C-alpha positions in Angstrom: -11.6 22.9 -17.8 -9.3 20.1 -16.7 -6.0 19.4 -18.1 -3.9 16.0 -18.1 -0.6 14.8 -19.2 -0.3 12.0 -21.7 2.3 9.4 -21.4 3.5 6.1 -23.3 3.1 2.7 -22.0 6.1 2.8 -19.7 5.1 5.9 -18.3 7.4 8.5 -20.2 5.8 11.9 -20.6 4.7 12.7 -24.4 2.5 15.5 -24.2 1.8 17.9 -21.2 -1.4 20.3 -20.4 -3.8 18.4 -23.0 -7.5 19.0 -22.6 -9.1 16.3 -20.6 -11.4 14.3 -23.3 -9.3 15.0 -26.1 -8.9 12.0 -28.0 -5.7 9.8 -27.7 -3.3 8.7 -30.5 -2.0 5.0 -30.7 0.2 4.1 -27.6 -0.9 7.2 -25.5 -2.0 6.8 -22.1 -3.5 8.7 -19.4 -2.7 8.5 -15.7 -5.1 7.4 -13.2 -5.5 6.7 -9.4 -7.5 4.4 -7.3 -7.9 4.7 -3.4 -9.5 1.8 -1.6 -10.7 2.8 2.1 -10.6 -0.2 4.6 -11.9 -0.1 7.9 -10.4 -2.3 11.1 -13.2 -4.5 10.6 -12.0 -5.4 7.1 -14.8 -3.8 5.4 -14.7 -1.6 1.8 -16.0 1.7 1.4 -17.5 2.0 -1.8 -19.2 5.4 -3.4 -22.2 4.9 -5.7 -21.7 6.9 -9.0 -24.2 9.4 -9.9 -27.3 8.5 -11.7 -26.6 11.5 -14.4 -22.9 10.2 -15.1 -22.6 9.2 -18.6 -20.3 5.9 -18.0 -21.7 3.2 -15.4 -24.4 5.1 -14.0 -25.8 4.2 -10.3 -22.8 1.4 -10.3 -20.7 1.0 -7.1 -16.9 2.0 -7.0 -13.9 2.9 -5.1 -12.8 6.5 -4.9 -10.3 7.4 -8.0 -9.9 9.3 -11.0 -7.5 11.3 -13.4 -4.6 12.8 -12.5 -4.4 16.6 -13.4 -1.4 17.8 -15.6 1.6 17.9 -13.6 0.2 15.9 -10.8 1.7 13.1 -9.1 -0.1 9.8 -7.6 0.1 10.7 -4.0 -1.1 14.4 -4.6 -4.0 12.9 -7.1 -5.0 10.2 -4.8 -5.2 12.5 -1.7 -7.3 15.0 -4.0 -9.6 12.5 -5.5 -10.3 11.4 -2.1 -11.1 14.9 -0.6 -13.3 15.7 -3.6 -15.4 12.6 -3.8 -15.7 12.0 -0.1 -14.7 14.8 1.8 -12.1 12.5 3.6 -8.5 14.5 4.2 -5.9 12.0 4.6 -2.1 12.3 4.8 0.8 11.0 2.2 1.9 8.6 5.1 -1.5 7.0 5.4 -1.4 5.8 2.0 -0.4 2.0 1.3 0.7 1.4 -2.5 -1.2 -1.8 -3.7 0.2 -1.7 -7.3 0.1 -0.7 -10.8 -2.2 -1.4 -13.3 -2.2 -0.9 -17.2 -5.7 -1.1 -18.8 -5.6 0.9 -21.9 -5.6 3.8 -22.3 -4.8 4.2 -18.4 -1.8 3.9 -16.4 -3.3 3.2 -13.1 -1.9 3.5 -9.4 -3.8 1.8 -6.6 -3.6 2.7 -3.0 -5.3 1.7 0.1 -5.9 3.6 3.6 -6.9 1.9 6.7 -9.4 4.5 7.9 -12.4 3.9 10.3 -15.2 6.6 9.4 -18.7 6.7 9.5 -21.0 6.8 6.1 -22.4 9.8 7.8 -19.4 11.7 7.9 -18.6 11.5 4.2 -19.6 14.6 2.0 -20.5 13.1 -1.5 -19.5 15.3 -4.3 -22.5 16.5 -6.4 -22.8 15.2 -10.0 -20.2 12.5 -8.9 -21.3 10.4 -5.9 -24.8 9.8 -4.6 -24.6 7.1 -2.1 -21.8 5.4 0.3 -21.7 2.0 2.0 -19.3 -0.2 3.6 -19.3 -3.9 2.3 -17.5 -7.0 3.4 -15.1 -8.7 1.0 -17.5 -11.4 0.5 -20.2 -8.7 -0.4 -17.7 -6.8 -2.5 -17.3 -10.3 -4.5 -20.7 -10.9 -4.8 -21.5 -7.1 -5.9 -18.6 -8.1 -8.8 -20.3 -10.9 -9.8 -23.8 -9.5 -10.0 -22.7 -6.5 -12.1 -23.0 -4.0 -9.3 -19.7 -2.3 -9.5 -18.3 -0.2 -12.3 -16.5 -2.0 -15.0 -13.3 -0.5 -14.3 -13.5 -1.1 -10.8 -12.3 -4.9 -11.5 -10.1 -4.4 -14.3 -8.1 -1.5 -12.2 -8.0 -4.0 -9.3 -7.5 -7.4 -11.1 -3.6 -7.0 -11.4 -3.4 -6.3 -7.8 -5.9 -8.7 -6.7 -3.8 -11.0 -4.7 -2.2 -8.4 -2.5 -5.8 -6.6 -2.0 -7.2 -10.0 -1.0 -4.3 -9.9 1.9 -6.0 -7.1 3.5 -9.0 -9.4 4.4 -7.4 -12.7 5.6 -7.9 -13.5 9.2 -5.3 -12.6 11.4 -4.9 -14.2 15.1 
């Protein structure tokens, strides 16, 4: 059983150590994190949600998830990255991308610049079925063709301009 903390829209703690999945009240939020892995060729690492998942099965997404009770966003991001992909990263590798308030979620998004072969990824059984690198253009096409989990776009949208900066040509 996983436990999470519940916050108000400003990030103030309302309740702690709540069973994950418990119904939230009006004005209650849970904290989530997202991690975008981008390589030096300016490609994005996406994982495919397991076909057995109840929400968005088979859709592609970035790594992320709920923070556990008492966990901070850096620790939670590194844990999710390790659990879902087997990638072990250090806190100083995380580049803060921005916040996203998407009720009932208070999200924080990070980027890691890392070259890694898809063969090195250790997918989490029951969570992820596949992995691939895509260009930013391919990512946008996937969004247009509804191949991404809905939460990917809603949580990225507030930080899209900053995210796009990682893909601009630098001479």
